[in-house]
C-alpha positions in Angstrom: -110.7 -58.8 -163.2 -108.9 -62.0 -162.4 -106.7 -61.9 -159.3 -103.8 -64.1 -158.1 -104.2 -65.6 -154.7 -101.5 -66.9 -152.5 -101.9 -69.0 -149.4 -102.7 -67.2 -146.2 -99.7 -66.6 -143.9 -100.8 -69.3 -141.4 -101.6 -71.8 -144.2 -98.2 -71.1 -145.9 -96.4 -71.9 -142.6 -98.4 -75.0 -142.1 -97.6 -76.7 -145.4 -94.1 -78.0 -146.1 -92.6 -76.0 -149.0 -91.5 -79.0 -150.9 -95.0 -80.5 -151.2 -97.6 -77.8 -150.6 -100.0 -80.6 -149.5 -103.3 -79.0 -148.5 -105.0 -81.3 -146.0 -107.7 -81.0 -143.4 -105.2 -80.4 -140.5 -103.6 -77.5 -142.4 -106.9 -75.9 -143.1 -108.1 -76.3 -139.5 -104.9 -74.5 -138.4 -105.2 -71.8 -141.0 -108.8 -70.8 -141.1 -110.7 -71.2 -137.8 -109.0 -68.2 -136.2 -110.3 -66.1 -139.1 -113.8 -67.4 -138.8 -114.6 -66.6 -142.4 -118.1 -68.2 -142.4 -119.3 -66.8 -139.0 -121.8 -69.6 -139.0 -123.4 -68.5 -142.3 -125.4 -71.2 -144.2 -123.8 -72.5 -147.5 -125.6 -74.4 -150.2 -123.8 -76.0 -153.2 -125.9 -76.7 -156.3 -124.2 -79.4 -158.4 -124.6 -80.4 -162.0 -122.5 -82.8 -164.0 -120.3 -85.8 -163.6 -119.1 -87.7 -160.6 -116.0 -85.5 -160.5 -118.3 -82.5 -160.0 -120.2 -84.3 -157.2 -117.0 -85.2 -155.5 -115.7 -81.6 -155.9 -118.9 -80.3 -154.2 -118.3 -82.6 -151.3 -114.8 -81.2 -151.0 -116.2 -77.6 -151.1 -118.6 -78.4 -148.2 -115.8 -79.9 -146.2 -113.5 -77.0 -146.7 -116.1 -74.4 -145.9 -117.4 -76.3 -142.8 -113.8 -76.0 -141.5 -114.0 -72.3 -142.1 -117.2 -72.0 -140.0 -119.8 -72.1 -142.7 -122.9 -74.3 -141.9 -124.0 -76.6 -144.7 -127.8 -76.2 -145.4 -130.2 -78.3 -147.6 -131.9 -75.5 -149.6 -130.9 -72.2 -151.2 -133.5 -70.4 -149.1 -131.5 -71.2 -146.0 -128.2 -70.0 -147.4 -126.2 -66.8 -147.1 -123.7 -68.3 -149.6 -124.7 -70.2 -152.7 -122.2 -71.9 -155.0 -123.2 -73.3 -158.4 -120.8 -76.1 -159.3 -121.5 -77.1 -162.9 -120.2 -79.1 -165.8 -119.5 -77.5 -169.2 -119.0 -80.6 -171.3 -122.3 -79.9 -173.1 -124.0 -76.6 -173.8 -127.2 -77.2 -171.7 -125.5 -77.1 -168.3 -123.9 -73.8 -169.1 -127.3 -72.3 -169.9 -128.6 -73.8 -166.7 -126.1 -71.9 -164.7 -127.3 -68.5 -166.0 -130.9 -69.6 -165.5 -130.3 -70.7 -161.9 -128.5 -67.4 -161.0 -131.6 -65.6 -162.3 -133.8 -67.7 -160.0 -131.8 -66.5 -157.0 -132.7 -62.9 -157.6 -135.8 -63.1 -155.3 -133.6 -64.6 -152.6 -131.3 -61.7 -152.8 -134.2 -59.3 -152.5 -135.1 -60.9 -149.2 -131.5 -61.3 -148.1 -129.2 -58.5 -149.5 -126.2 -60.1 -147.9 -126.6 -63.3 -150.0 -123.4 -64.0 -152.0 -123.4 -66.1 -155.1 -120.4 -67.9 -156.7 -119.8 -70.2 -159.7 -117.2 -72.9 -159.8 -116.5 -76.2 -161.6 -115.8 -76.5 -165.3 -118.2 -73.6 -166.1 -116.1 -71.3 -163.9 -112.9 -72.3 -165.7 -114.5 -71.9 -169.1 -116.6 -68.8 -168.8 -114.4 -66.8 -166.3 -115.1 -63.0 -166.7 -118.1 -63.7 -169.0 -120.1 -64.9 -166.0 -120.0 -61.7 -164.1 -120.5 -59.6 -167.3 -123.6 -61.5 -168.2 -124.8 -62.0 -164.6 -123.8 -59.1 -162.4 -125.4 -60.9 -159.4 -122.4 -63.3 -159.4 -119.9 -62.3 -156.6 -117.1 -64.7 -157.3 -115.9 -67.3 -159.9 -113.3 -70.0 -159.4 -111.9 -72.8 -161.5 -111.5 -76.5 -160.9 -107.8 -76.1 -160.0 -108.7 -73.6 -157.2 -111.1 -75.5 -155.0 -108.6 -75.9 -152.2 -108.3 -72.1 -152.1 -112.0 -71.6 -151.7 -112.0 -70.3 -148.1 -109.4 -67.8 -149.1 -111.3 -66.8 -152.3 -114.5 -66.2 -150.3 -112.6 -64.2 -147.6 -111.3 -62.0 -150.4 -114.8 -61.7 -151.8 -116.1 -60.4 -148.5 -113.4 -57.7 -148.4 -114.1 -56.2 -151.8 -117.1 -54.9 -153.8 -115.6 -56.1 -157.1 -116.3 -59.6 -158.3 -113.5 -62.0 -157.3 -112.3 -64.3 -160.2 -109.7 -67.0 -159.6 -109.3 -69.5 -162.4 -105.6 -70.0 -162.9 -104.2 -73.5 -163.5 -101.2 -74.7 -161.6 -99.9 -76.9 -164.4 -96.5 -77.7 -162.8 -97.7 -78.2 -159.2 -97.9 -81.9 -158.2 -101.3 -83.4 -157.5 -101.2 -83.6 -153.7 -104.7 -83.6 -152.1 -106.4 -85.3 -149.2 -109.8 -86.9 -149.8 -112.1 -84.7 -147.8 -115.5 -86.3 -147.3 -117.7 -85.3 -144.3 -120.0 -88.4 -144.3 -118.7 -91.0 -146.7 -121.3 -93.6 -146.1 -121.0 -97.1 -147.5 -119.7 -96.2 -150.9 -117.7 -93.1 -151.9 -115.4 -91.6 -154.5 -111.6 -91.1 -154.4 -109.8 -88.9 -157.0 -106.7 -90.5 -158.5 -106.2 -88.4 -161.6 -107.4 -85.0 -162.8 -107.2 -83.2 -166.1 -106.6 -84.6 -169.6 -103.9 -84.6 -172.2 -105.8 -86.3 -175.1 -107.5 -83.2 -176.6 -110.3 -85.0 -178.4 -111.6 -82.4 -180.8 -115.1 -82.3 -179.2 -114.0 -82.1 -175.5 -113.5 -79.0 -173.4 -112.0 -80.9 -170.4 -108.3 -80.0 -171.1 -109.3 -76.4 -171.0 -111.5 -76.6 -167.9 -109.7 -79.1 -165.8 -106.1 -78.6 -167.1 -103.4 -81.0 -168.0 -103.3 -84.6 -166.7 -101.9 -85.2 -163.2 -101.8 -88.3 -161.0 -101.8 -88.6 -157.3 -99.0 -90.4 -155.5 -99.7 -94.1 -155.1 -99.1 -94.1 -151.3 -101.5 -91.1 -150.9 -104.3 -93.0 -152.5 -103.6 -96.1 -150.4 -103.5 -94.0 -147.3 -106.8 -92.3 -148.1 -108.6 -95.7 -148.7 -107.2 -97.1 -145.4 -108.7 -94.1 -143.6 -112.0 -94.4 -145.4 -112.4 -98.0 -144.5 -111.8 -97.1 -140.9 -114.8 -94.8 -141.2 -117.0 -97.6 -142.5 -116.6 -97.3 -146.2 -117.0 -100.7 -148.0 -116.7 -99.5 -151.6 -114.6 -96.9 -153.4 -114.9 -95.6 -157.0 -111.6 -94.3 -158.3 -112.2 -91.1 -160.3 -110.5 -89.3 -163.2 -111.0 -88.1 -166.7 -108.8 -90.9 -167.8 -108.1 -93.1 -164.8 -106.3 -95.8 -166.8 -103.6 -93.4 -167.9 -102.6 -93.1 -164.2 -98.9 -92.9 -163.5 -97.6 -92.2 -160.0 -94.3 -90.6 -159.1 -93.0 -94.0 -158.2 -93.8 -95.4 -161.6 -96.9 -97.4 -160.8 -99.5 -97.5 -163.5 -103.3 -97.9 -163.0 -103.1 -101.7 -163.0 -100.6 -101.5 -160.2 -102.8 -99.1 -158.3 -105.8 -101.4 -158.6 -103.8 -104.4 -157.5 -102.4 -102.4 -154.6 -105.8 -101.3 -153.3 -107.1 -104.9 -153.6 -104.1 -106.4 -151.8 -103.0 -103.7 -149.3 -106.4 -102.3 -148.1 -109.4 -103.9 -146.5 -111.9 -102.2 -148.8 -114.5 -104.7 -150.0 -115.2 -103.4 -153.5 -113.4 -101.3 -156.1 -114.8 -99.5 -159.1 -113.4 -96.9 -161.4 -114.4 -94.4 -164.1 -113.6 -93.3 -166.7 -111.3 -95.3 -169.0 -109.9 -94.4 -172.4 -109.9 -97.3 -174.9 -106.4 -96.5 -176.2 -104.9 -96.9 -172.6 -106.9 -100.0 -171.6 -104.2 -102.7 -171.8 -103.9 -106.4 -171.2 -102.2 -105.9 -167.8 -105.2 -104.1 -166.5 -107.5 -106.8 -167.8 -105.6 -109.5 -166.0 -105.4 -107.6 -162.7 -109.2 -107.2 -162.9 -109.6 -110.9 -163.6 -107.2 -112.0 -160.9 -108.8 -109.8 -158.2 -112.5 -110.2 -158.8 -113.0 -110.9 -155.1 -112.7 -107.0 -154.8 -112.6 -105.4 -158.3 -116.0 -105.2 -159.9 -116.5 -106.7 -163.4 -118.2 -103.6 -164.7 -116.3 -101.5 -167.2 -117.3 -98.2 -168.7 -115.3 -97.8 -171.9 -116.5 -94.8 -174.0 -116.4 -95.4 -177.8 -118.1 -92.2 -178.9 -118.6 -93.4 -182.4 -118.7 -96.6 -184.4 -117.2 -95.0 -187.5 -113.4 -95.1 -187.9 -113.7 -92.0 -190.1 -115.5 -90.0 -187.3 -113.2 -91.4 -184.6 -110.2 -90.0 -186.5 -112.0 -86.6 -186.7 -112.6 -86.9 -183.0 -108.9 -87.6 -182.4 -109.7 -90.6 -180.3 -106.6 -92.6 -181.2 -108.2 -95.9 -182.2 -110.3 -97.3 -185.1 -113.6 -99.2 -184.9 -111.7 -102.4 -185.5 -109.2 -101.7 -182.8 -111.9 -100.9 -180.3 -113.8 -104.1 -181.1 -110.6 -106.2 -180.8 -110.0 -104.7 -177.4 -113.6 -105.5 -176.3 -113.2 -109.1 -177.5 -109.9 -109.4 -175.6 -111.6 -108.1 -172.4 -114.5 -110.6 -172.8 -111.9 -113.4 -173.2 -110.0 -112.5 -170.1 -113.0 -111.4 -168.0 -115.9 -113.6 -169.3 -118.4 -112.1 -166.9 -117.6 -108.5 -167.8 -120.5 -106.0 -168.0 -120.0 -103.1 -170.4 -121.3 -99.6 -170.8 -120.2 -96.7 -173.0 -120.6 -93.1 -174.0 -121.7 -92.1 -177.5 -122.0 -88.8 -179.4 -124.4 -88.6 -182.3 -124.4 -85.8 -184.9 -120.7 -85.1 -184.7 -119.6 -82.7 -187.5 -119.5 -84.6 -190.8 -121.3 -87.6 -189.5 -123.2 -89.2 -192.4 -126.1 -91.6 -192.1 -123.7 -94.4 -192.9 -121.4 -93.3 -190.1 -124.4 -93.3 -187.7 -125.5 -96.8 -188.7 -122.0 -98.0 -188.0 -122.4 -96.7 -184.5 -125.7 -98.6 -184.1 -124.2 -101.8 -185.4 -121.2 -101.5 -183.0 -123.6 -101.1 -180.1 -125.4 -104.2 -181.1 -122.2 -106.1 -181.8 -120.6 -105.2 -178.4 -123.7 -105.8 -176.4 -123.6 -102.9 -174.0 -126.0 -103.2 -171.1 -126.0 -99.4 -170.7 -125.3 -96.5 -173.0 -124.9 -92.8 -172.3 -125.7 -91.0 -175.5 -125.8 -87.3 -176.3 -126.2 -85.0 -179.2 -123.0 -83.2 -180.2 -122.8 -79.6 -179.0 -120.0 -77.3 -180.0 -117.9 -76.3 -177.0 -115.6 -73.2 -176.7 -111.9 -73.7 -177.5 -112.4 -77.1 -179.1 -111.3 -77.8 -182.7 -114.6 -79.4 -183.7 -116.5 -76.2 -182.9 -114.7 -74.7 -185.9 -115.6 -77.6 -188.3 -117.8 -76.4 -191.1 -119.8 -79.6 -191.7 -122.0 -79.2 -188.6 -125.0 -81.6 -188.5 -128.5 -80.1 -188.4 -130.2 -80.2 -185.0 -133.3 -82.1 -186.3 -131.0 -84.8 -187.7 -129.2 -85.1 -184.3 -132.5 -85.4 -182.6 -133.7 -88.2 -184.9 -130.4 -90.1 -184.7 -130.4 -90.0 -180.9 -133.9 -91.3 -180.8 -133.1 -94.1 -183.2 -130.0 -95.1 -181.2 -132.0 -95.3 -178.0 -134.7 -97.3 -179.7 -132.2 -99.8 -181.1 -130.4 -100.1 -177.7 -133.7 -100.5 -175.8 -134.4 -103.8 -177.6 -130.9 -105.0 -176.7 -130.9 -103.8 -173.1 -134.3 -105.4 -172.2 -133.1 -108.7 -173.7 -129.9 -108.5 -171.6 -131.9 -107.5 -168.5 -134.0 -110.6 -168.7 -130.9 -112.7 -168.2 -130.7 -111.5 -164.6 -134.1 -112.9 -163.6 -133.6 -115.9 -161.4 -129.9 -115.2 -160.8 -128.5 -114.6 -157.3 -126.3 -111.5 -157.0 -124.1 -110.1 -154.3 -125.5 -106.7 -153.3 -123.8 -104.1 -151.1 -126.7 -102.4 -149.3 -126.3 -98.6 -149.4 -129.5 -97.3 -148.0 -133.0 -98.0 -146.6 -136.3 -96.4 -147.5 -138.6 -96.3 -144.5 -141.5 -95.2 -146.7 -141.3 -98.2 -149.0 -139.7 -100.7 -146.5 -137.1 -101.4 -149.2 -133.3 -101.7 -149.2 -131.3 -100.4 -152.1 -127.8 -101.4 -153.1 -125.6 -102.2 -156.1 -124.4 -105.5 -157.5 -120.9 -106.0 -158.8 -122.4 -105.5 -162.2 -123.3 -101.9 -161.2 -127.0 -102.7 -161.2 -129.3 -100.9 -158.8 -131.1 -103.6 -156.8 -134.2 -103.0 -154.6 -135.6 -105.6 -152.2 -137.4 -105.8 -148.8 -135.3 -105.7 -145.7 -134.5 -103.8 -142.5 -132.3 -100.7 -141.8 -129.7 -102.7 -139.9 -128.7 -104.4 -143.2 -127.2 -101.1 -144.6 -123.5 -101.7 -145.1 -123.8 -105.4 -145.4 -123.1 -107.5 -148.6 -126.0 -109.9 -149.0 -127.3 -112.4 -151.6 -130.4 -111.3 -153.5 -132.4 -113.5 -156.0 -133.6 -111.3 -158.8 -137.3 -111.6 -159.5 -137.9 -108.8 -162.0 -135.3 -107.2 -164.2 -135.3 -103.9 -166.1 -132.3 -102.3 -167.9 -131.3 -99.9 -165.1 -132.9 -101.5 -162.1 -133.5 -105.0 -160.6 -135.9 -106.1 -158.0 -135.4 -109.2 -155.8 -135.7 -111.0 -152.5 -133.0 -111.4 -149.9 -131.7 -114.9 -149.4 -130.7 -115.6 -145.8 -127.5 -117.7 -145.8 
């Protein structure tokens, strides 16, 4: 049974009524006296996109404030949370499978509590506890900031606690909560989606689209740079449809971060082609000292007929024209994309149009998947579903075609000198790892003190996803 939660009394008093901003100071005032965690170990198992990864980090931060102790394995935990994506069918099945694997842990520790969150929590709701009675609580993506309260309620009742309501009208006021941000980190700028692509469950699992206030994002990035962050990736289902309360669009936000903060590098994901305008292109071109030239622009299909069935809002020709405009304004741009094969009604001719588009655009990286019907979506009700073996073959053919292209493009990096932001050091291999502005993973010999520095690396060997090189001392 789903319950409605309000803020705790202390928390309600600590948050101004006109904003309801939930930040770390509010949480510290509200929860430590309750000592919800009592020092118990908490483990968050994460599957899915970068939004899910960022959500898990937020969960850890919130629970640590409520006196839970983050642990590194499920065996150490008294509280396990599965935070999973539901964009495709496989992660949903993985949730049920993983809950089953925790059965032996509960036999050893009867006090072990198990919860499910993320998009799966929003989508499956009561079904989760019906199919897996071991689950003690379920919460949705819009309820993460109430997690300490949800868990407190769970400890007080023998019935499963389910909290998945969306707050559609509430403004998107959050503080970036990251315990150890490191060199590079994520910052949410939008959440939810209003596009309702016929294959996508996101509007139903993450709610309607909302944007954070411009000055909140700038403030967060100021604070992150003071903690040593050199690079931020702006996150959202459709970041380039960002619109703040003050009227700033995504291009304004990018420019503001580049000009008003000391962060060294800016990335973002994910964009929607129909919202990617010339203003954004020119801001990227004018501020390449900070904004990376890598653009992830999901096309999903190369067939205009299928794009219309997907409700994507553009044709093949319009997408290619936009790509050509991007290449003209940002000549050194590096492109990647998302593709779905086997969408309902996709013919062999439609599929070949996708292959030819990939070759024409020249993506360095593609993320391709077989179509899988998702609950609530329009495409799940289409009658012309494609056979599974056809999907498998088309996916294999697409990767084969792209591999030829990607290896050729990778060879172009050999001998080039790239600027690499060093993110970590492997003592076992004596290697440093970082990313170039082209979003390439680069490995090269070096020392631990170089972590956090931006250095020049000459590429000696190039593969589609990784580059190897040597540090050039300047």
